KEKE-3310 file (N, C-alpha, C; in steps of 0.2 Angstrom, whole numbers, plus 5000, padded with zeros to 4 digits):
npx = (5099:5089:5082:5092:5093:5081:5081:5092:5087:5076:5064:5068:5062:5052:5062:5073:5065:5058:5055:5063:5080:5090:5092:5097:5105:5108:5116:5114:5121:5121:5127:5124:5129:5138:5130:5120:5128:5132:5119:5116:5126:5124:5111:5114:5122:5114:5105:5095:5092:5082:5078:5079:5082:5086:5086:5092:5090:5099:5094:5099:5105:5107:5099:5098:5088:5077:5083:5084:5070:5066:5075:5076:5064:5061:5068:5067:5064:5069:5066:5075:5072:5082:5100:5105:5116:5127:5124:5111:5104:5105:5098:5085:5082:5085:5075:5064:5068:5067:5074:5082:5095:5104:5113:5125:5130:5141:5137:5148:5154:5157:5151:5161:5160:5150:5153:5142:5135:5144:5146:5133:5133:5144:5139:5128:5136:5142:5135:5137:5141:5138:5140:5148:5163:5171:5185:5191:5195:5204:5200:5211:5214:5222:5224:5213:5212:5204:5201:5200:5207:5201:5200:5213:5223:5237:5237:5231:5241:5251:5246:5243:5256:5261:5269:5263:5260:5273:5281:5274:5276:5280:5272:5259:5248:5241:5231:5226:5226:5234:5229:5230:5227:5224:5218:5203:5196:5191:5188:5190:5182:5175:5175:5162:5159:5156:5146:5139:5125:5117:5100:5095:5105:5104:5092:5095:5105:5103:5101:5112:5121:5115:5122:5134:5138:5146:5159:5166:5154:5152:5162:5158:5146:5150:5158:5148:5141:5151:5153:5142:5144:5145:5151:5163:5167:5179:5181:5191:5188:5177:5175:5176:5175:5180:5178:5179:5190:5201:5198:5201:5214:5230:5235:5249:5248:5244:5234:5219:5202:5186:5177:5185:5190:5178:5176:5187:5184:5172:5177:5185:5176:5168:5178:5180:5168:5167:5177:5174:5162:5165:5177:5178:5186:5197:5194:5199:5213:5214:5212:5222:5233:5232:5233:5246:5254:5251:5255:5269:5272:5269:5279:5291:5291:5290:5300:5305:5310:5306:5294:5286:5287:5282:5269:5265:5266:5255:5244:5244:5242:5229:5223:5224:5215:5203:5202:5201:5189:5181:5181:5175:5162:5157:5157:5168:5166:5154:5142:5132:5133:5118:5110:5110:5128)
npy = (5148:5139:5140:5136:5122:5117:5119:5110:5098:5096:5088:5078:5080:5069:5060:5050:5048:5038:5043:5054:5055:5063:5077:5094:5106:5123:5137:5154:5170:5186:5182:5183:5182:5171:5162:5160:5154:5143:5136:5134:5125:5115:5110:5105:5095:5087:5082:5070:5064:5060:5073:5087:5105:5115:5132:5142:5158:5170:5182:5191:5206:5209:5205:5192:5182:5186:5184:5170:5166:5172:5166:5153:5145:5132:5129:5127:5140:5146:5159:5168:5180:5185:5184:5169:5162:5148:5134:5135:5139:5129:5120:5124:5120:5107:5101:5101:5094:5080:5070:5054:5055:5069:5083:5095:5110:5123:5140:5144:5133:5120:5106:5094:5085:5071:5070:5070:5058:5049:5051:5047:5034:5029:5031:5022:5010:5010:5007:5010:5023:5039:5052:5060:5066:5076:5078:5094:5107:5122:5135:5135:5122:5117:5107:5108:5108:5094:5082:5079:5080:5079:5094:5098:5103:5101:5099:5112:5120:5117:5121:5135:5140:5137:5126:5114:5117:5121:5110:5097:5083:5079:5085:5086:5078:5085:5092:5083:5071:5060:5055:5050:5060:5056:5044:5035:5035:5032:5046:5060:5072:5082:5096:5108:5113:5105:5091:5075:5068:5055:5054:5047:5047:5060:5060:5052:5058:5072:5089:5102:5111:5126:5135:5137:5150:5152:5143:5128:5121:5109:5101:5099:5092:5080:5075:5072:5062:5052:5049:5042:5031:5030:5032:5043:5048:5050:5054:5054:5054:5061:5076:5093:5110:5123:5139:5148:5144:5151:5164:5166:5165:5170:5187:5197:5210:5214:5222:5225:5224:5230:5219:5208:5207:5204:5191:5184:5186:5178:5166:5164:5164:5153:5143:5143:5139:5127:5120:5121:5114:5101:5098:5103:5111:5113:5124:5135:5133:5133:5146:5152:5146:5152:5166:5167:5164:5175:5185:5183:5186:5199:5205:5201:5209:5222:5232:5234:5244:5243:5245:5234:5225:5233:5234:5221:5219:5228:5221:5209:5214:5218:5205:5200:5208:5205:5191:5192:5199:5189:5179:5185:5188:5175:5170:5162:5152:5146:5151:5156:5170:5181:5178:5188:5185)
npz = (4846:4847:4835:4826:4830:4827:4813:4810:4813:4804:4794:4779:4764:4755:4752:4742:4731:4718:4706:4702:4698:4703:4713:4711:4720:4721:4728:4729:4730:4725:4712:4699:4684:4685:4690:4679:4669:4676:4678:4664:4661:4669:4666:4653:4656:4664:4654:4647:4659:4673:4683:4694:4697:4710:4715:4728:4733:4741:4746:4735:4727:4714:4704:4702:4706:4697:4685:4685:4685:4673:4663:4665:4667:4671:4682:4700:4710:4725:4736:4748:4761:4768:4769:4772:4773:4769:4774:4780:4770:4760:4768:4766:4753:4753:4761:4753:4742:4730:4724:4721:4724:4731:4725:4729:4723:4720:4714:4707:4701:4689:4681:4674:4657:4659:4673:4682:4680:4683:4696:4701:4698:4706:4718:4718:4718:4730:4743:4757:4757:4762:4758:4744:4735:4722:4710:4712:4701:4696:4684:4676:4676:4687:4701:4715:4733:4737:4744:4760:4777:4794:4804:4816:4830:4827:4813:4809:4813:4805:4793:4794:4797:4784:4782:4777:4764:4758:4761:4755:4754:4767:4776:4770:4775:4784:4777:4768:4774:4770:4758:4741:4728:4715:4716:4720:4736:4754:4764:4776:4774:4761:4751:4750:4737:4728:4730:4732:4740:4750:4753:4764:4773:4778:4784:4795:4802:4802:4795:4788:4801:4805:4813:4808:4798:4786:4780:4787:4787:4779:4784:4797:4794:4788:4798:4807:4800:4799:4812:4814:4808:4795:4778:4769:4753:4740:4723:4710:4696:4695:4689:4693:4689:4698:4701:4712:4720:4713:4715:4729:4731:4738:4738:4734:4740:4755:4761:4769:4762:4767:4764:4762:4775:4782:4777:4782:4796:4797:4794:4805:4816:4813:4814:4828:4833:4828:4834:4847:4847:4843:4850:4862:4875:4867:4859:4864:4864:4850:4847:4854:4847:4834:4837:4843:4832:4824:4832:4833:4820:4819:4828:4822:4811:4816:4818:4806:4792:4779:4767:4763:4774:4784:4780:4781:4795:4799:4793:4800:4813:4811:4809:4822:4829:4823:4827:4841:4841:4835:4845:4855:4850:4848:4860:4864:4855:4859:4856:4841:4832:4827:4811:4797:4796)
capx = (5101:5083:5081:5097:5092:5075:5083:5096:5083:5070:5064:5070:5055:5051:5069:5074:5059:5060:5053:5068:5086:5094:5090:5103:5104:5113:5115:5117:5121:5124:5132:5120:5132:5141:5124:5117:5133:5131:5113:5116:5130:5121:5106:5117:5125:5108:5102:5088:5091:5076:5082:5077:5087:5083:5091:5090:5093:5101:5092:5103:5102:5110:5094:5099:5082:5073:5086:5082:5063:5065:5079:5076:5058:5060:5071:5063:5068:5067:5069:5075:5072:5089:5106:5105:5123:5127:5121:5104:5100:5104:5093:5078:5081:5085:5068:5060:5071:5063:5078:5085:5101:5105:5119:5126:5134:5141:5136:5154:5156:5154:5152:5164:5155:5150:5154:5136:5133:5149:5144:5127:5136:5148:5134:5125:5140:5145:5129:5139:5143:5133:5142:5154:5165:5175:5191:5190:5201:5203:5199:5218:5215:5226:5220:5212:5211:5198:5200:5202:5207:5197:5204:5216:5228:5243:5235:5230:5247:5255:5243:5244:5263:5263:5273:5260:5261:5280:5283:5268:5277:5281:5266:5253:5243:5237:5225:5223:5225:5238:5225:5232:5221:5223:5215:5197:5197:5187:5191:5186:5177:5176:5173:5155:5158:5152:5145:5133:5122:5112:5095:5094:5110:5102:5086:5097:5109:5100:5104:5117:5120:5115:5126:5139:5135:5150:5165:5165:5147:5152:5166:5153:5141:5154:5160:5142:5140:5156:5152:5136:5146:5144:5157:5163:5171:5182:5182:5195:5185:5171:5179:5172:5179:5178:5181:5180:5197:5205:5197:5203:5222:5233:5238:5255:5246:5240:5229:5212:5196:5181:5174:5190:5190:5172:5176:5191:5180:5167:5181:5187:5170:5167:5183:5179:5161:5168:5182:5170:5157:5168:5183:5177:5191:5202:5193:5204:5220:5214:5213:5229:5238:5232:5235:5253:5257:5250:5259:5276:5274:5270:5285:5296:5291:5288:5305:5308:5309:5304:5286:5282:5287:5278:5262:5264:5264:5248:5240:5243:5238:5221:5221:5223:5209:5198:5202:5198:5182:5177:5181:5170:5156:5155:5158:5173:5164:5148:5136:5133:5129:5112:5111:5116:5134)
capy = (5141:5135:5140:5131:5115:5115:5118:5105:5091:5097:5082:5078:5079:5064:5057:5044:5047:5034:5047:5058:5052:5068:5084:5098:5112:5128:5143:5160:5177:5191:5179:5182:5180:5165:5157:5159:5149:5136:5133:5132:5120:5109:5107:5102:5089:5082:5079:5067:5062:5063:5078:5094:5109:5120:5137:5146:5165:5172:5190:5195:5213:5210:5203:5185:5178:5188:5181:5163:5166:5174:5162:5146:5143:5125:5128:5129:5145:5148:5166:5170:5187:5187:5180:5164:5158:5142:5128:5136:5140:5122:5116:5126:5116:5099:5099:5101:5090:5074:5065:5048:5058:5076:5086:5101:5113:5130:5143:5145:5127:5118:5099:5091:5080:5064:5070:5069:5051:5045:5052:5043:5027:5028:5031:5016:5005:5011:5009:5013:5030:5044:5058:5059:5072:5074:5082:5101:5110:5129:5137:5133:5115:5115:5104:5112:5104:5090:5076:5083:5077:5083:5099:5097:5108:5100:5101:5119:5123:5116:5125:5142:5141:5136:5121:5109:5119:5121:5103:5093:5076:5078:5088:5086:5074:5090:5094:5078:5064:5055:5053:5051:5063:5052:5037:5035:5033:5035:5052:5063:5076:5085:5103:5109:5116:5099:5085:5071:5065:5050:5057:5043:5049:5066:5058:5049:5063:5079:5093:5106:5115:5133:5139:5139:5154:5151:5139:5122:5117:5103:5098:5097:5087:5074:5072:5068:5056:5047:5047:5038:5024:5031:5033:5048:5045:5055:5050:5058:5054:5066:5082:5099:5116:5127:5146:5151:5143:5156:5171:5166:5165:5175:5192:5200:5216:5211:5227:5222:5228:5228:5213:5203:5207:5201:5184:5182:5185:5173:5159:5163:5162:5146:5139:5143:5136:5120:5117:5120:5108:5094:5097:5107:5116:5115:5130:5140:5132:5135:5153:5153:5145:5157:5172:5166:5164:5182:5190:5183:5189:5206:5206:5200:5215:5229:5237:5235:5251:5242:5246:5228:5222:5237:5232:5214:5220:5231:5216:5204:5217:5218:5198:5199:5211:5201:5185:5194:5200:5182:5175:5189:5187:5168:5168:5157:5146:5143:5154:5158:5177:5180:5178:5187:5188)
capz = (4846:4846:4828:4823:4832:4823:4806:4810:4813:4800:4790:4772:4760:4749:4751:4738:4727:4712:4700:4700:4700:4707:4714:4711:4724:4720:4732:4725:4733:4720:4707:4693:4678:4686:4691:4673:4666:4680:4676:4658:4660:4673:4662:4648:4659:4666:4648:4648:4666:4677:4688:4696:4700:4715:4717:4734:4732:4748:4746:4731:4725:4707:4699:4701:4705:4691:4679:4685:4683:4666:4658:4667:4670:4674:4689:4706:4713:4732:4738:4755:4762:4771:4768:4777:4773:4765:4777:4781:4763:4758:4771:4764:4747:4755:4764:4747:4736:4729:4720:4724:4727:4731:4723:4731:4718:4720:4708:4703:4700:4683:4680:4667:4654:4662:4680:4686:4679:4686:4703:4702:4697:4712:4724:4717:4719:4736:4747:4763:4756:4764:4754:4740:4732:4716:4709:4710:4698:4694:4677:4673:4677:4692:4706:4721:4739:4736:4749:4766:4784:4799:4807:4822:4831:4824:4806:4808:4814:4799:4787:4796:4796:4777:4781:4773:4757:4756:4761:4755:4755:4774:4780:4767:4778:4788:4774:4764:4777:4767:4752:4734:4725:4709:4717:4724:4743:4759:4767:4782:4772:4755:4750:4748:4731:4724:4735:4731:4746:4751:4757:4770:4778:4781:4788:4801:4806:4802:4789:4790:4807:4803:4817:4804:4792:4781:4782:4791:4787:4776:4789:4803:4792:4787:4804:4810:4796:4801:4819:4814:4805:4787:4774:4765:4748:4735:4717:4705:4689:4695:4689:4693:4688:4703:4700:4718:4722:4710:4718:4736:4731:4742:4734:4737:4744:4761:4764:4770:4761:4771:4762:4764:4783:4784:4776:4787:4802:4796:4795:4812:4820:4812:4817:4835:4834:4826:4839:4854:4846:4842:4854:4869:4877:4862:4855:4867:4861:4843:4847:4856:4841:4829:4840:4844:4826:4821:4836:4831:4814:4821:4832:4817:4806:4819:4818:4799:4789:4772:4766:4763:4780:4788:4778:4784:4802:4800:4791:4806:4819:4810:4810:4829:4831:4821:4831:4847:4839:4834:4851:4859:4847:4849:4867:4864:4851:4862:4852:4834:4831:4823:4804:4793:4800)
cpx = (5095:5082:5086:5095:5086:5077:5087:5092:5077:5070:5066:5064:5056:5058:5069:5068:5062:5059:5059:5075:5090:5091:5097:5102:5110:5111:5118:5116:5125:5129:5128:5123:5135:5135:5121:5122:5132:5125:5113:5120:5127:5115:5108:5119:5120:5105:5096:5087:5086:5079:5078:5082:5083:5088:5088:5094:5093:5100:5097:5100:5105:5105:5095:5092:5077:5076:5084:5075:5062:5069:5078:5070:5057:5064:5067:5067:5065:5070:5069:5076:5078:5094:5107:5112:5122:5123:5113:5100:5100:5099:5086:5077:5080:5078:5063:5062:5068:5067:5080:5092:5101:5112:5119:5131:5134:5139:5142:5157:5153:5156:5155:5159:5156:5151:5148:5134:5138:5148:5138:5129:5140:5144:5130:5129:5143:5139:5131:5141:5138:5134:5148:5156:5169:5181:5190:5196:5199:5202:5205:5219:5219:5222:5219:5211:5204:5196:5204:5202:5204:5202:5207:5221:5234:5242:5234:5237:5251:5252:5244:5251:5265:5267:5270:5260:5268:5283:5278:5270:5278:5275:5259:5247:5239:5231:5222:5223:5229:5234:5229:5226:5220:5219:5208:5199:5192:5191:5187:5181:5179:5173:5166:5154:5155:5152:5139:5131:5117:5106:5094:5099:5108:5096:5089:5101:5107:5104:5110:5116:5120:5119:5132:5137:5139:5156:5163:5158:5148:5157:5162:5149:5144:5156:5154:5141:5145:5155:5146:5138:5146:5151:5157:5169:5173:5183:5185:5192:5179:5174:5174:5176:5176:5182:5183:5187:5202:5205:5200:5211:5224:5236:5244:5253:5241:5235:5222:5207:5191:5178:5179:5190:5184:5173:5181:5188:5175:5171:5183:5181:5168:5172:5182:5173:5163:5172:5178:5165:5160:5174:5183:5182:5196:5201:5198:5211:5220:5215:5220:5234:5238:5235:5243:5257:5257:5255:5266:5277:5274:5276:5291:5297:5290:5294:5308:5306:5306:5296:5283:5282:5282:5270:5260:5262:5257:5243:5239:5241:5231:5219:5220:5217:5203:5197:5199:5191:5178:5176:5175:5163:5153:5155:5163:5171:5157:5142:5137:5129:5123:5114:5108:5122:5137)
cpy = (5137:5134:5135:5124:5113:5114:5111:5098:5091:5090:5083:5076:5074:5061:5051:5043:5043:5038:5051:5055:5057:5074:5088:5104:5117:5134:5149:5166:5182:5188:5178:5179:5173:5160:5155:5153:5143:5133:5130:5125:5114:5106:5103:5095:5084:5079:5076:5064:5065:5067:5084:5098:5114:5125:5141:5153:5168:5180:5194:5201:5214:5207:5195:5181:5180:5185:5173:5162:5167:5169:5155:5144:5136:5124:5130:5134:5146:5154:5166:5177:5190:5182:5175:5160:5152:5136:5129:5136:5133:5118:5118:5121:5109:5097:5098:5096:5083:5069:5059:5050:5065:5078:5093:5104:5120:5134:5145:5139:5124:5110:5097:5086:5073:5064:5068:5061:5047:5045:5047:5036:5025:5027:5024:5010:5005:5012:5011:5020:5035:5051:5057:5066:5070:5078:5089:5103:5117:5129:5135:5126:5112:5113:5108:5106:5100:5084:5078:5078:5082:5088:5096:5102:5108:5102:5108:5123:5123:5120:5132:5144:5141:5130:5115:5111:5119:5114:5098:5085:5074:5080:5088:5083:5079:5092:5088:5071:5059:5052:5055:5054:5060:5046:5038:5032:5036:5041:5055:5067:5079:5091:5103:5112:5111:5093:5081:5067:5060:5053:5053:5045:5055:5065:5055:5054:5070:5083:5097:5110:5122:5137:5141:5143:5153:5148:5134:5118:5110:5098:5095:5091:5080:5071:5069:5062:5050:5045:5042:5031:5025:5032:5039:5046:5051:5051:5055:5059:5059:5073:5088:5105:5121:5134:5149:5150:5148:5162:5171:5165:5171:5180:5194:5206:5213:5216:5224:5227:5226:5221:5207:5202:5203:5193:5181:5181:5179:5166:5158:5161:5155:5141:5138:5139:5128:5116:5116:5115:5102:5093:5100:5112:5118:5121:5135:5139:5134:5142:5155:5152:5150:5164:5172:5167:5172:5186:5189:5186:5197:5208:5206:5206:5222:5234:5238:5242:5250:5242:5239:5225:5226:5235:5225:5215:5223:5225:5211:5207:5217:5210:5197:5202:5207:5194:5187:5195:5193:5179:5178:5187:5180:5166:5162:5151:5143:5145:5156:5165:5176:5181:5185:5189:5194)
cpz = (4845:4839:4825:4824:4828:4816:4805:4809:4809:4795:4782:4768:4755:4748:4747:4734:4720:4706:4698:4703:4704:4707:4715:4715:4723:4724:4729:4729:4728:4715:4701:4687:4679:4686:4684:4669:4670:4678:4669:4657:4664:4669:4656:4651:4661:4660:4649:4655:4670:4683:4689:4699:4704:4716:4723:4733:4739:4748:4741:4728:4718:4702:4698:4701:4699:4685:4679:4682:4675:4661:4659:4671:4673:4680:4694:4710:4720:4734:4746:4756:4765:4769:4773:4778:4769:4768:4777:4775:4760:4761:4769:4758:4749:4758:4759:4742:4736:4726:4724:4727:4727:4729:4725:4726:4719:4714:4704:4701:4693:4682:4674:4664:4657:4670:4684:4686:4682:4694:4705:4702:4704:4718:4724:4719:4726:4741:4754:4763:4757:4759:4750:4737:4726:4716:4707:4707:4696:4686:4673:4673:4683:4698:4712:4727:4738:4741:4755:4772:4789:4802:4814:4823:4828:4816:4805:4809:4808:4793:4788:4795:4788:4776:4777:4766:4754:4756:4761:4756:4763:4778:4776:4770:4782:4784:4771:4768:4774:4760:4746:4730:4718:4710:4722:4731:4748:4762:4773:4779:4765:4755:4748:4741:4726:4729:4732:4738:4746:4755:4764:4775:4782:4786:4795:4805:4806:4796:4792:4796:4805:4808:4813:4798:4786:4783:4788:4791:4785:4781:4794:4800:4791:4793:4808:4807:4798:4808:4819:4810:4798:4784:4770:4759:4743:4729:4712:4698:4689:4695:4689:4693:4693:4703:4707:4721:4719:4714:4725:4736:4734:4737:4738:4741:4749:4764:4764:4766:4766:4770:4764:4772:4785:4783:4781:4794:4802:4797:4802:4817:4819:4815:4825:4837:4833:4832:4846:4853:4846:4847:4860:4870:4872:4858:4858:4864:4853:4842:4848:4851:4836:4831:4841:4837:4823:4825:4835:4825:4815:4824:4827:4812:4809:4818:4811:4796:4781:4772:4766:4770:4785:4787:4781:4792:4803:4798:4797:4812:4817:4811:4817:4831:4829:4825:4837:4846:4839:4840:4855:4857:4848:4856:4868:4860:4854:4859:4845:4834:4826:4816:4802:4797:4797)
residu = (MET:SER:GLU:GLY:ALA:SER:LEU:LEU:ASN:ALA:PRO:VAL:ALA:SER:ALA:GLY:SER:ALA:ALA:LEU:GLN:VAL:SER:ILE:VAL:ILE:ILE:SER:PHE:ASN:THR:ARG:ASP:LEU:LEU:ARG:ASP:CYS:LEU:ALA:SER:THR:LEU:GLN:GLU:CYS:GLY:ALA:LEU:ALA:SER:GLU:ILE:LEU:VAL:VAL:ASP:ASN:ALA:SER:ALA:ASP:GLY:SER:PRO:GLU:MET:VAL:GLU:ARG:GLU:PHE:PRO:GLY:VAL:ARG:LEU:ILE:ARG:SER:ALA:THR:ASN:LEU:GLY:PHE:GLY:ALA:ALA:ASN:ASN:LEU:ALA:LEU:GLN:GLN:ALA:ARG:GLY:ARG:TYR:PHE:VAL:LEU:LEU:ASN:SER:ASP:ALA:PHE:LEU:ALA:PRO:GLY:ALA:LEU:HIS:ARG:ALA:LEU:ARG:HIS:MET:ASP:GLU:THR:PRO:ALA:CYS:ALA:LEU:GLY:GLY:GLY:ARG:LEU:VAL:GLY:ARG:ASP:GLY:VAL:LEU:GLN:PRO:SER:ALA:MET:ALA:PHE:HIS:SER:LEU:LEU:GLY:ASP:PHE:LEU:VAL:LEU:THR:GLY:LEU:SER:GLY:LYS:PHE:PRO:ARG:LEU:PHE:GLY:HIS:ALA:MET:ARG:GLY:GLY:THR:ASN:GLU:ASP:GLN:ALA:ALA:GLN:VAL:ASP:TRP:VAL:PRO:GLY:ALA:PHE:ALA:ILE:VAL:ARG:PRO:ALA:ALA:LEU:GLU:LYS:ILE:GLY:LEU:PHE:ASP:PRO:SER:PHE:PHE:LEU:TYR:TYR:GLU:GLU:VAL:ASP:LEU:CYS:ARG:ARG:MET:LYS:GLN:ALA:GLY:MET:GLU:ILE:TRP:TYR:TRP:PRO:ASP:VAL:VAL:VAL:THR:HIS:LEU:GLY:GLY:GLU:SER:SER:LYS:GLN:LEU:SER:ASN:LEU:GLU:PHE:SER:PRO:ARG:ALA:ALA:GLN:VAL:VAL:LEU:TRP:ARG:MET:ARG:SER:THR:LEU:LEU:TYR:TYR:ARG:LYS:HIS:HIS:GLY:SER:GLN:ALA:TRP:PHE:ALA:LYS:TRP:LEU:GLU:LYS:THR:LEU:TYR:SER:LEU:THR:VAL:LEU:ARG:ASN:ARG:LEU:SER:ARG:THR:PRO:GLU:ARG:ARG:GLU:ARG:GLU:ARG:HIS:TYR:ARG:ALA:MET:LEU:ALA:LEU:LEU:ASP:GLN:ALA:TRP:HIS:GLU:THR:GLN:GLY:GLY:ARG:ILE:SER:PRO:PRO:ARG:PRO:TRP)
# end
C-alpha cells in the first residue's frame, strides 16, 4: 500500500506547458497491430497541432515496443519491466507529460476526424472541467456506454440482473444517471478508453490509484475530482471508435477460458476495493448481492437436463468461486494484491 500511496501522490511533470497543446498517453499490452493503427490514426488527427504521444508498454511479448521504436521514432516509448495495469502505467507517462492538456487513449480506440480539436476547445470553454469524455462507438457505429453514473448497490443490482438493459427507459439511470447521450452534460464519470484531463486537476487530487490494476480506476479518479468540487463532462460531438467494447460482448457459450476467468476476477477485486474505499462496509453488501444473484441462478438451473441450462449452472458456480477468491485475496476490499494481478 505504501507503493500505491507514493504513486498516487507523485507530481505531474511540467503540467500545463505552453509549448505543447496536448500530451496523448496510450497504454499497450500485447496489442502490436492495434497499437500500430492507433498511432497512425492519432498522428493523422494531431496534424500540425503541437503535441506529443507517449506509449507505455506493459511488458508486451508480441514485439509492440520494437514496432514503436522502428515505425514511430517520434513517439516517446516508456518500457515497463512488468505489467503494471492501467492506472499505474498511465501514472508513469503522466509524470512525464508536458502538454497543456493530457489525453488518455486506449490502443484499441480511434479518434474520429476533428475529435481531438473539439475536445481541446471544450476544455478551453469549460474551465471548471477537470476531465471530459466523448461518444464511444463500436466498429459498427453502435453507441457504447459513454456517460456513466457512480456505482451503487441499487445500480449494480439493476445491471447484474439485466433490468437496466432490458428496460432502459425505466432503469437506464443505473448506468447513465439520466444523461441523454445525444447532449453534452455534466456526469459522474466517463470510461477511460478516451478522456481528456486538465493537469492542474491531477496536481490537486493526485494520479490514478494503482490499487486498481484494471477496472474502476477512472471511476475512482472521477469520484475524487468531484469530491474536490471539480466537474466531469461528456461531449457527444467528440466521437471515438472503441473496438474493445465489441470483444467484451457476451457470447452464448458461457464456458470460461482461463483468460476470461482472469478478467472476471480482476473486475471482482476492483469492485470490492472500490466499495471498501468509498463506501466502507458496503463492500460486504456488494459481495452479498453478487453472490445471491449467482446462487439463485445456480439453483434455478441445477435440476435441468438441458445442456444449455446445465452449462449455465456450471458457469455461475465458477463465478461464485471467483467471487470468494476475490474477497479472500483483497481481504474484503481492504488490500490490493501485488501487481501484476
